[in-house]
N, C-alpha and C positions, 0 to 999 in steps of 0.2 A: 413626638418620638417616632422610630421608626418603626413602620408595621408591625416585619416578623414579629419586634422585642415587646410590641403591644401583644399576642397572640403568646409569645411565652408569658406572658402575666398573666394574662387573662386564662389558660391553660389551669389555672386550681383553684378547687370548685370553692374553696374556703373563698377565696376573691371575688368571685361572682358574683357565689353569697350573699357578697356585704353592699355589690352597686346591686343586687336584687333590694334588698333592704334598704339601702339607702335611693332605693328609686322613688319610694314611694315618702320619704320624711326624711329632714336628716335626722343623724343618731351621734349618740355620744360610746366614746368607746369602750364606756362599761355594760350601753344596749345592747351595743353590737356582740362583743361578750359569752352575754348572757343567753342574748338569740340564741343565736351560733353553736349557741356549750362549746365557748373555742376560751381555751388560756386570754387572759389579755393579753400577756407578749405576747403570744404569737401575732395576736390581731393588732396587737403597737406595728407588729413587720410586715400585718399582708400593705395595711393605712398604710407606709413608710412607704413601700411601692407603686401604689395607683394612683399616690401623690404627686410620688416623682412620673410618673406616664402622663399629669393632667390630666387624671383622669377624675380625683377627689380634692377638694380645695378642707381647712379645716379654717375656721372658727371658734373666739372666743365670746359664752352669753355674758351679762348683766353680773352671774355669783362668777366672775374670771373660768369659767368650765370650756374645755375645750369641744363641740361639739362638729360632727364635719357630711358634706352634704358630697354632690357631683355637679359639676365647671357646668357642662354643658352639653348639649346634642354631638354625639361622634357615632359617627355609624363608619360600620368599619367589616370590609368587604373579603373575601374567599373567591376567588373566584377557579378553577382547576379540569382544565380539559386535555383531551389526546395530545395537545399541543400550545399547556401556555399554564402556568399559574402565576397570580397575579393575587399581590394581597395591597385596598389600598385603602384609605382611611380619610371619612371625609367629617368637617368639622363645624357645624351646625351655632353658630355665638348668638349671643341671645340675651342682651342687656338686661340686670337687673329694675328697667323703666321701665319694660315690655314685662315682665314679667308682672311684676307688680300689679302691671294695668290690666293684667287678663284675669290678677286677684283677684280686683275688683270688681268686676263683670259677672264672675265667677258668683258674688256674695247677691248680685242684684238680679241675672237671669240666667239662673244656673239652668234653664230646660233649651234658649239660648243657645247656649256654650253646649251643650253636651248633640245640637244638630249640628252645626258647624263642626266637632270632633266629628261627628259621624260624617262629611260628607269628607271633611282631610282626608279621612277614613277608606273612604271610595274612590278617592283622584292619587292616595298611596297604589292600587293595589291597580288599577290600569295602568300609573306612572309602568311600576313594577314591571304586567304585564307585558307593558313594555318595550321594557328593558329589557325582559329575559327572551326576545323575538332580539334581541339588537345581539347579543351576546350570541344566541346558535348561529345568526346569519357570519360576525364575527371568525367564530369555530369555527364554519366549515371556509369559510376565505387563509383561514390559519392552516388549516387540512393542506389547499389546493396549492400557499405558498410553499409549505416542506416537502411537499411532491418533486416542485418543479426549484426548490433549492438544491437538493437530495443531486438533480439530472446536471448540475450545474454545476456543484461546489468540488471542490480538490479534494478536499479528504474534510473533516471536521468543524477545525479551525474553522476555516472559508463557510460550512456552513452553519458555527454557532456566531460571528460575526453577522452573516445575512438576516438570519435567524433577529436576533438585536436590531438591528440596523428595519426590521419591518416596520418597528412600534413606533418608527420619528430620528429624528437626526442625531448624532451621536459626535464626541466628543475622544478623541483616543486613550485618554481619562477614560473618557463613562467604559468607552467597551474595553478598555486593561482590568476597568475594577469588575464587570461583571462577566469578563471570562476570569477571573486571576489569572490574568497573565500579563507579561511584564510589557510596561513601553516595546523597550527595545526589540520582544520578540515579535510583538504583536506589528512592528512599524513596514517588516517584511513585510508581513503574510496583506496592509493592506496595499501597500506597494504595485506588489502584482497582482490583486486583485483590480489595482484601475489600471495598470495595463491592458489589463485583460476587460477591463469594459465593463466587471460587476457593479463596480460601486465609483463612487463621485463623491470630488472636494470640495465644498465653498466655506472659505471662514475657516478652517479649521473643525467643519462639522463633515462628518463621513453622512451619503445615505447613497441608499440603491438610485 
């Protein structure tokens, strides 16, 4: 599912509460409704949206009762700066065999697993600090690029084309979709910009 749609789905507080509850353990729909003090029909609607987004999965127990659990690890990142707005999702697949092995490790040596978790948390913090530095440098570079684009762009359409291409080569159709501009109208701008050597074309991909 597209990141923007995930944002819309997660914008509802009850759906976020459902995920927080399922993050601790699988639950039946009746349990979720009781814990959140929300009607079963409404909970079912929320669960269906979360299931369609691939966030939640339903299984049946030995008594044929349906219970719900979170499917995989998913990281949703929103990056907002004066020069960009980006939403990205990353899914980390964890196989059932791997999860089963980790549960056996918990039973055998909880202390060892606790130490491993602490090491991983510290490692994640170090990675996030480095990530923040990269994002700061990226924002600075994007700012300088925007200043340069303002200097050379003939109008706002040329500026938007150049800004789109900052992130990498794109086809005419991709640019058309991002700018919400018909391809036949976009072609005139692309041809003009190539004549001015502002952009180049290679195998139907345009780049700066």
